[in-house]
N, C-alpha and C positions, 0 to 999 in steps of 0.2 A: 193336868193342865189341858185346857182346850183352846183352840185357835179358830177364829172365823176368818176365812179368806173369801173375798168376793171377786170372782174371776169371770171372764167371758164364757168359758166352757171348760170341760174336762181336759181339753187339749192343752190349755194354759197350765194346768196343774201337772199334767204329764211332762211338760217341758221343764217345770221346776224339779221334778223327780229326776229327769235325765241330767239336769245341771248338778244336782247333789251327787249323783253317781260319778259324773265326770270329775267333779271337784274332789271327791274321795279318792279316785284313781290318781289324780295329780298330787294329792297330799300324802299318799300312802307311805312313801319312803321317809319323809321328814317328820310326819306326825301321825303314826298309825292309830292312835287312840281317837284322834279327831276324825280320821278317815272312817273308822269303824262307826263312830256316832253318826256321821253323815249318811253312811250306807243304811244304818238302822232306821234313821229318820225317813230316808227315801223308801225303804221297804214298808214301813208303817203307813206312809201316805199311799203307796201303791196298793196295799191291802185294803185301805179304806175306800179307795176308788173302785176296787173290785166289788165292794159291797153295795155301791150305788145302783139303783135300777137303770137298766139300759134306756137311753133316750128313745122316744117314739117320734117318728117323722110324719 
């Protein structure tokens, strides 16, 4: 599956990744499988961000 997100810049996506990780931490005790899925998603997005070319100014 592929998703297209239109965001202002990579900082917006980094904030989403941070939110997923924070949510996973909060959910760990009551729903560890969900927390693991959210962490995996955050890591996959982060890895994809790492593959993008660095912006030029």
